[in-house]
C-alpha positions in Angstrom: -1.4 -10.9 6.7 -2.0 -7.3 6.0 -5.6 -6.2 6.3 -5.0 -2.6 5.5 -2.5 0.2 5.1 -3.0 3.9 5.8 -0.9 7.0 5.8 -1.7 10.7 6.4 0.3 13.9 6.5 -0.8 17.1 8.3 0.5 20.6 8.0 1.2 21.5 11.6 0.4 25.2 11.3 -2.9 24.4 9.6 -4.0 22.2 12.5 -2.8 24.8 15.1 -4.9 27.5 13.4 -8.0 25.2 13.3 -7.6 24.3 16.9 -7.3 27.9 18.0 -10.3 29.0 15.9 -12.4 26.0 17.2 -11.8 25.6 21.0 -14.0 22.4 21.1 -12.0 20.7 18.4 -9.3 19.4 20.8 -11.9 17.7 23.0 -13.7 16.3 20.0 -10.7 14.8 18.4 -8.2 14.0 21.2 -8.5 11.9 24.3 -7.6 13.7 27.6 -4.4 11.6 27.8 -3.4 12.7 24.3 -4.0 16.4 25.1 -2.1 16.2 28.3 0.9 14.5 26.6 1.0 17.1 23.7 0.5 20.1 26.0 3.5 18.9 28.1 5.8 19.1 25.1 7.9 22.1 24.1 6.1 22.2 20.7 2.7 20.7 21.4 1.2 21.2 17.9 3.7 19.0 16.2 2.5 16.2 18.5 -1.1 17.0 18.1 -0.6 16.9 14.3 1.2 13.5 14.5 -1.7 12.1 16.5 -4.3 13.6 14.1 -2.4 12.0 11.2 -2.4 8.7 13.1 -6.1 8.7 13.6 -6.8 9.4 9.9 -4.2 6.7 8.9 -5.9 4.1 11.2 -9.3 5.0 9.6 -7.8 4.5 6.1 -6.2 1.2 7.1 -9.6 0.0 8.4 -11.3 1.1 5.2 -13.7 3.4 7.1 -12.5 6.9 6.5 -14.3 9.3 8.7 -17.5 7.4 8.5 -18.8 3.9 9.3 -19.1 4.6 13.0 -15.4 5.2 13.7 -14.9 8.3 15.8 -11.6 10.2 16.2 -11.7 9.5 19.9 -12.0 5.8 19.3 -8.4 5.9 18.2 -6.0 6.9 21.0 -2.2 7.3 20.5 -0.5 6.3 23.7 3.1 6.9 24.7 5.1 5.9 27.7 8.4 7.6 28.4 10.5 4.6 27.5 8.5 3.2 24.5 7.5 4.1 21.0 3.9 5.3 20.5 1.1 2.7 20.2 -2.5 2.8 19.3 -5.4 1.9 21.7 -8.7 1.4 20.0 -12.3 1.7 21.4 -15.8 1.5 19.9 -16.2 0.5 16.3 -12.5 0.7 15.6 -11.7 -1.9 18.3 -14.5 -4.1 17.0 -13.2 -4.1 13.5 -9.7 -5.0 14.5 -10.8 -7.6 17.0 -13.1 -9.2 14.5 -10.1 -10.0 12.3 -7.9 -10.9 15.3 -5.8 -7.9 14.2 -3.2 -5.6 15.6 -2.1 -2.1 14.6 1.4 -1.1 13.8 2.1 2.7 14.0 4.9 4.9 12.8 4.9 8.7 13.5 7.3 11.4 12.5 7.4 15.2 12.2 9.9 17.5 10.5 9.6 21.1 9.7 6.0 22.0 8.9 4.6 18.5 8.6 3.7 15.5 10.7 3.1 12.1 9.2 1.7 8.8 10.3 1.9 5.3 8.7 -0.3 2.5 9.9 -0.5 -1.2 9.1 -3.4 -3.3 10.4 -2.3 -6.9 10.5 -4.6 -9.9 10.9 -3.4 -12.9 12.7 -3.0 -16.2 10.8 -5.8 -18.7 11.3 -5.7 -22.5 11.2 -1.9 -22.8 10.8 -1.7 -20.2 8.0 1.5 -18.3 7.9 2.1 -14.7 7.0 2.1 -11.4 8.7 4.1 -8.2 8.9 7.2 -7.7 10.9 8.1 -4.5 12.7 6.3 -1.8 14.5 6.6 1.8 15.6 9.0 4.7 15.3 9.3 7.8 17.3 7.2 10.9 18.1 
């Protein structure tokens, strides 16, 4: 069963300028593993923008927005070389998903000036209930 849906779009150049003007922003928003991944890419800011969009989309899907105790660094986009991106949750975000026996599905994309993320938070059926959402991920 779908618990929540969230989407967010980021103008890549706007995020780049914000990060360059505020050197501490990267450490405030992104986990070290996210920064390392993005910085290893030929166009790092499109990857930062996709991850920023993912964090906001997760917050929307959880119904918290930027408040309610969910921090940007509680949401970490992970990527192994041979797999699509996934979301690892910590803190309040992890508690909210675990409380509903949920799981997060993530799709990321970037083209031209924009990066976008789409998130579905799915709750697991209880007591023989059926339902759910099929599918996961895309590419980044």
